[in-house]
C-alpha positions in Angstrom: 86.1 96.9 162.9 84.3 96.7 166.2 84.8 93.9 168.8 81.2 92.9 168.4 81.8 92.4 164.6 84.9 90.4 165.2 83.2 88.1 167.7 80.4 87.5 165.2 82.8 86.8 162.4 84.6 84.1 164.3 81.4 82.7 165.8 80.2 82.1 162.2 83.5 80.6 161.1 83.4 78.3 164.1 79.8 77.3 163.5 80.7 76.3 159.9 83.8 74.4 160.9 83.9 73.6 164.7 87.2 71.7 164.5 89.4 73.1 161.8 92.6 71.4 161.0 95.6 71.8 158.7 95.3 70.2 155.3 98.9 69.0 155.7 99.1 65.3 156.4 101.2 64.3 159.5 101.3 61.8 162.3 103.8 63.5 164.7 105.2 66.9 165.6 108.3 66.0 163.6 106.3 65.0 160.5 104.4 68.3 160.8 107.6 70.3 161.1 109.0 68.7 158.0 105.7 69.2 156.1 105.6 72.9 157.0 109.2 73.4 156.0 108.4 71.9 152.7 105.2 74.0 152.3 107.0 77.3 151.6 106.0 78.5 148.1 104.2 75.1 147.6 100.7 73.9 147.9 99.6 71.6 150.7 98.5 69.2 148.0 102.0 68.9 146.5 103.5 68.6 150.0 101.2 65.8 150.8 102.2 64.0 147.7 105.8 64.3 148.6 105.4 63.3 152.3 103.4 60.2 151.3 106.5 59.0 149.6 108.9 60.3 152.3 107.4 59.4 155.6 107.0 55.7 155.0 110.8 55.6 154.4 111.8 58.1 157.1 109.7 60.0 159.6 112.2 60.7 162.5 115.4 62.8 162.5 117.5 59.7 162.8 115.8 57.9 159.9 116.1 61.0 157.6 119.8 61.4 158.4 120.3 57.7 157.6 118.3 58.2 154.4 120.8 60.8 153.2 120.6 63.9 151.1 120.3 62.2 147.7 117.4 60.0 148.7 115.7 62.9 150.5 116.0 65.0 147.4 114.5 62.3 145.3 111.5 62.0 147.6 110.7 65.7 147.7 111.8 66.7 144.2 108.3 67.6 143.2 108.5 70.5 145.7 109.9 73.9 144.7 113.3 74.7 146.1 113.7 71.1 147.1 117.5 71.1 147.1 117.6 74.0 149.7 114.8 72.4 151.7 116.5 69.0 151.8 119.6 70.7 153.1 117.7 72.5 155.8 115.8 69.4 156.8 119.0 67.5 157.3 120.6 70.3 159.3 117.5 70.6 161.4 117.5 66.8 162.1 121.1 67.0 163.2 120.3 69.9 165.7 117.1 68.2 166.9 119.2 65.2 167.9 122.1 67.2 169.3 120.0 69.8 171.3 116.6 68.3 171.9 117.0 64.5 172.1 115.4 64.1 168.7 112.2 65.9 169.8 110.6 69.0 168.3 111.0 71.9 170.8 107.9 73.7 172.1 109.2 77.3 172.2 109.4 79.8 169.4 113.0 80.7 170.2 114.2 77.0 169.9 112.2 76.4 166.8 113.4 79.5 165.0 117.0 78.5 165.8 116.5 75.5 163.4 117.7 76.0 159.8 114.8 76.8 157.5 112.4 77.5 160.3 111.1 81.1 160.4 108.4 82.7 162.5 105.5 81.5 160.4 106.7 77.8 160.5 107.3 78.1 164.2 103.8 79.5 164.7 102.2 76.6 162.7 104.0 74.0 164.7 103.3 75.6 168.1 99.6 75.9 167.2 98.9 72.7 165.4 101.3 70.2 167.2 101.3 71.8 170.7 98.0 73.6 171.0 99.4 77.1 171.6 97.2 80.1 170.5 99.6 81.4 167.9 98.6 82.7 164.5 100.8 82.0 161.5 100.3 84.7 158.8 100.7 83.4 155.3 99.6 85.0 152.0 96.0 83.9 152.5 95.7 85.3 156.1 97.5 88.5 155.1 95.0 89.1 152.3 91.9 88.2 154.3 93.0 90.3 157.2 93.6 93.4 155.1 90.7 92.9 152.6 88.0 92.4 155.2 89.3 94.8 157.8 89.8 92.1 160.5 93.4 93.1 161.1 94.9 95.4 158.4 98.6 95.9 158.3 101.5 96.6 156.0 103.7 93.7 157.1 103.1 90.1 158.1 104.3 90.7 161.6 102.0 93.7 162.0 99.0 91.6 160.9 100.0 88.8 163.2 100.2 91.1 166.2 96.9 92.8 165.4 95.2 89.4 165.0 96.6 88.3 168.4 95.2 91.5 169.9 91.8 91.6 168.1 90.7 88.0 167.8 88.6 87.1 170.9 90.4 84.7 173.2 87.8 82.0 172.7 88.6 81.8 169.0 92.4 82.5 169.0 93.6 78.9 168.8 91.7 78.1 165.7 91.7 81.5 164.0 94.7 80.5 162.0 93.0 77.6 160.3 89.7 79.4 159.7 91.3 82.4 158.1 93.6 80.2 155.8 90.6 78.2 154.6 88.6 81.3 154.1 91.4 82.8 152.0 92.1 79.6 150.1 88.5 78.8 149.1 86.4 81.9 149.4 88.3 85.2 149.7 90.7 84.2 146.9 93.2 86.6 145.5 92.0 87.5 142.0 88.2 87.3 142.2 86.9 86.7 145.8 83.8 84.4 145.9 81.7 87.0 147.8 78.5 85.2 146.9 79.6 82.3 149.1 80.9 84.4 152.0 79.7 83.7 155.5 80.8 87.0 156.7 79.7 89.1 153.7 77.7 91.6 155.7 80.5 92.2 158.2 83.3 92.5 155.6 84.6 96.0 155.0 86.0 95.4 151.5 84.7 98.3 149.4 84.6 96.3 146.2 82.9 93.1 147.4 80.4 91.5 145.2 76.8 90.7 146.1 75.8 87.9 148.5 73.9 85.0 147.0 71.4 82.8 148.8 73.2 80.3 151.2 74.3 77.2 149.3 72.3 74.1 149.9 73.9 71.1 151.6 76.5 71.0 154.3 77.3 74.1 156.3 80.9 73.5 155.2 80.2 73.6 151.5 81.5 77.2 151.2 85.1 75.9 151.7 84.8 72.4 150.2 88.1 70.8 149.4 87.3 70.2 145.7 87.6 73.9 144.9 90.7 74.9 143.1 93.6 75.9 145.3 95.2 79.3 144.8 
């Protein structure tokens, strides 16, 4: 895919959604870190339901440690792998207090040293909480990058590095959110909604469906939140 096509793709995504944001609900870097840790193999919707119960009770490392493992498990039990996630959150809270004064660190190395925090989680926190131009590749971004030709790769890391190389600098900070939303609501796994796609003419997917007339209403209708999550 040419640099001109890439620039046009992200120009359109920006025009449709100038200020994209995560669908996870949070009020601090620590709340975001916990929410992203919970989001592995879970939908943002289910995570938000759990954190709406958890954060009013405990939303700092100290408060979560005081809450204890049993109560933490109870608050997040709707989330898959909740027992392992509760254990990692408690260990992370301990290390945040011991090593970082209770604050969320702002480097990849320090974040990835926390239990249950991998590269993807670190990238989300660095990007969303601290404004760094990182790109966290989840299943949606991996699919969109390969299917469209934006940044094809066989591994998550390969796709991430290609995106960092190919996405124009002006769009790099928000590329993560645009691609996730596009993959979640338009370029879905089983049957992509090609008729709603803003980048249909630039997409290199050989099996793409036809493009319909642009939907009436808001320019953001193509990724409206009432569409089913995948």
